[in-house]
N, C-alpha and C positions, 0 to 999 in steps of 0.2 A: 693732498690726501683727502678722501671723502669717507665718512662713516655715517651710518644710519642708526638712529636711536629713537626711543619713544619719550624719553624724559631727561631733563637736565637738573642736576643737584649741585647748587652753588654753595661753596663756603662763602663766608661774608668778609671777614677781615683779611686783607691781602689779596682778595680776588675781586670783590665788588668795590670795596672801600679801602683807602689807605688810612689806617688809624695807628700806624706804628709809633708815631710820636706820643699819642695819648697812652697807648699800652705801656710803652717803656717808661714814660715819666711816672705813670701811676704805680707801676710795680716797683720802680726805684724808690718812690716815696714810701710805699708799704714796707719795702725791705729796710729802709732806714729806721722806720718806726719799730720794726720787729727784730733788729739786730742781724739782718741777713745782708751779705755783701751785694751791692747793687748789680755788679756784673753777673754774678751767679743767678740773681733773681731774674734779670732780663733774659738770660740764656734760656730759661724755662718758660718764658712768658708768651710764646707763640704756639698756636695750634691746639692747645688743650684747655679744658675747663679751669676756671679760676680756683674752684674748690679743690681740684686735684693738684694744682700748683702749691696751694697752701699746705695740703697734706704732705707733699714732698718736702717742702722747705722748712715748715714749722709744724710737724705732726703733733706737737704738744698743745697747740692752740685749738680753739673751737672753730672748725672749718667753716661752718655756716656764717658765723659772725664776721670772720675775717674776709670771706668772700663778699659780704655786703659792704664792707669798708672799701675794698678795691673797686667794686661796682660803682659806688658813689663817686669815687675819684674819677673813674673813666667817663661816667655820664656828664660830669661837669667840665671835662677837658675836650674841647673841640678844635684846639689849635692845630692847624695843618691838615685837618681831616678833608679828604677829597675823594671824589669818585674816580676810579681808575680808568685807563684808556680802553675804549671799546665797549664798556659796560652799558652806557646809556643806549647805544644803538641796538643792543641785543634785548635788554629787559623792557624797553619801551615799545618794541615792535613785536615781541613774542607773547602770544596769549598766555595768561598765567596758568592755564591748565597743563601746560607743558613743562613747567619748572617750579622749583621751590628752593628754599635756602636751608642749609644744614650748618648751624653755627655752634661753637662752643660757648658763645656769649649767653648771658641771661636774656630773658625776654625783654626786660626793661632796657637793657643796654642795646640790644639789637634794634629795637624800635626807635630808640633815640638816634642811633647812628644812621639807620636807613632814612629816617625822616629828615635828618640834617642834610643828607646827601641827595634827597629827592628821588630815592629809589622806591618803586612800588613795593609795598609790604604784602607778600602773599597772604591769602586768607588763612592758610595753615602752613606753618614752617616749624622746623625742629630747633629747639634751643637747649642750652646746657641743663636746664631743670627737668627736661622731659625724658632724660635717659638715666638709667642706673649706672651705666659705664660710658664715659666719653671717649673721644678719639684717643688712641688708635683702635679702640674696640670697634667692631662692625655695627654695633647697635644704632648709632646715629644715622648712618646711611641706609640701613635697613628700614628705619622709621621714615626717612625721607622718601624712599621709593614707595612705601605703603601709603603715604599721604597722597601720592599721585595715582594710586590704584594700580601700581606696576610692580613687577618683580625687579630685584636689584640688577639682574642681568639685562634688563631692558632700559637701563639708565646709564648715563655718563656723568661722572663726578668731575667737578672742576675745583681744584685745590691749589694751595701754594705752600703747604707745610708737609714735611715727611709724615707726621702723625695722621694727617688727614688723608694723604695718599694711601697709607697703610689701612686706614679705616675703610676707605672706598673699595680697595681690593679685597679686603677680608669679607666685606658685605657681598661681593660678587659683581661689582660694577667695573666698567672700564673707567680709567682715570686720565684726565688731562691735567697737567700741572702747569701753572704759570709762574714766571720768575718775578718774585717780589721780595720775600723775606729770606729765601734760600737760593742756593746756586743750582744750576742744572745737574751737577754731580750729586748733590744731596737729594735731588728729586728723580734720580735715574730709574727708580723702580716704577715710576708712572708709565702708562702705556705711551703717552706722547707728552712732550714738553714744548710750550710756546713761550714767546717773550711776554705776551699779554693777550687779553681778549680782543685787542685790535686785530689780531691775526686769526680770529675765528669768525666764520660766517655761518649763520643758522637760517635754514629755510624750512618752512612747513611744506611737506610734500602733498601732492594733490589728494591723496587718500585721507588727509587730515588726521592720520593716526601716528605718523612718523615725522621725524625731523632729519634733515640732511645737514651734517656738519662738514664744513670744508675748511681746511686749515693747512698751514705749512709748518710742520713740526721741525724743531731744531735737530740737526744731525746728532746721532749717538756717537 
């Protein structure tokens, strides 16, 4: 399969970096502190902003304060954090003007994880604090496209969570989903599903304006 695009918008956790251990441990700790069942807390811990998870699970608490508590836990927990397959080949070879990151994480947490993983930090990228509404709302990916000076329909989103896939589609982007935190069936609304970024090859075309994506999507 080949597809031509002008920009790539990467989610961070579950696409570039495996931080699932840190995420689940931190949210389980927070749940224990706040009387929320750990399994229920972890169920909601992927693909959305921390502030929205707090609002969902404990709407009676101060969401900003609680978000900072979880952020501090996650920043301190690097155990098991690793760069996912295929990521280094793409991000270290592709000029940054063609890509950015759109994450539900805070700026502090995103910079911490990217730095720990040795992933280049784009000069401008979208974090949870920058949007009024997080994924699955289209705002994050609309902002990501704008940072690249592009329309959403000129971009391809790479996601691993249903909320992110929905956000990318709602923004007007094509979406590639990679398998990490969710099954292919849960990601079936994506345009294409790959096992990982190891299955994606990105080439800058001679006009220097477009990227050619070559990949082998999983069968539907």
